[in-house]
C-alpha positions, 0 to 999 in steps of 0.5 A, a space after each residue: 047233401 042228399 044224392 039222388 041216383 036215377 036207376 035203369 035196369 037194362 036188358 037187350 038195350 032196353 030199360 025194363 020196369 023192375 018190380 020186386 027183383 023178379 027179373 023174369 017178369 020185367 017189362 019194357 019201361 015205356 009200358 008203365 012210364 008217364 015220362 018215357 015213350 020209348 024203352 031204349 036205354 039211350 032214349 030214356 037217358 035223353 028224356 030224363 037227363 039225370 046228373 047221377 045214374 045207377 045202371 044194372 046190366 041184367 044181361 051182364 049180371 046173368 053172364 051174357 054179353 051185356 050192354 057195355 057199348 051203349 052204357 059207355 055212351 051214357 058214362 061220358 055224360 053222367 056220374 055212373 054207378 054200374 052193376 055188372 054182377 061182379 064176383 072178382 076183380 077181373 070181372 071189371 077188366 072189360 070196362 074201359 070207361 069211367 064209372 063207380 062199380 057196385 058189388 051186390 051181396 047176391 053175387 059176392 062171397 067172402 073172397 070178393 072184397 079182398 080181391 078188389 084193389 079199388 074202392 067200390 060201392 056195396 049193395 046189401 040185397 035184401 028180401 023180406 029182411 034177409 040178405 040175399 047171397 050165394 056166398 055170404 051166410 050173414 044177417 044184415 047186421 053181420 054183413 054191415 059189420 063185415 063191410 066196415 072192415 073195408 074201404 068202400 065208397 058207400 053201402 046201398 041198402 037195396 030192398 028188393 021186395 019193395 023195388 017198383 012197388 012205391 010201398 015205402 021204405 022200411 025205416 027200422 031197417 034203414 036205421 039199423 044200417 045207418 047206425 051200424 055202418 061206418 060208410 055212407 049209406 044209400 037206400 033203394 026200393 019202395 020210394 014213394 014221394 019227395 016227402 019220403 026222400 026228405 025224411 031219409 035226408 033228415 035221418 042222415 042217409 046220404 042218398 037214394 036210388 029212384 026209378 018208379 017214383 020218377 016214372 010215375 011223376 011222384 018225384 019231380 024230374 028236376 030233382 034227378 036232373 039236379 042230382 041232389 036235395 
């Protein structure tokens, strides 16, 4: 089964349009979406009604108060992967609702995963082929081999420079991650169409993170509502 996660990047209670990981330029999603008339987190969720949801709480990632109250309301109704910028296990202590956590290389160092006492997703944050990290000095293959040492729920290849561009995923990079990792592999960034999702499925990839292609109606809404292909 190829799993689909609908992505929402949230700032000040509003879903924003993520493009190339350039957070300072993110704008409310309703300015770009063909399906949402509001950027309110709860209203976007009500419009899309995804079975599986990936939320990046940008405020929490940037060390601010975050949007956990509204996210908790969503967590009751979807299978949630949550990014709050985790660096240590205690960063998860504020969360009192059911979700899977994702830890990105952006906020990770070599002490992060050994401090975690549960299975999590790991996001390999990549820009122009390089792993983005303040604390891990590794290339993509080295990072995957390192992550193979841990029990994880899955590895997400997040192509930040392709996010929001619908320019297509990097197949060679996806193949490298898939052939090297012993974990389930998910891909995010640059998804253009249902055909591309089918191609990833045929490659053996376990799922994808999608947002812009949903808002542009290039991937029908029914697929994220069903949650799989």
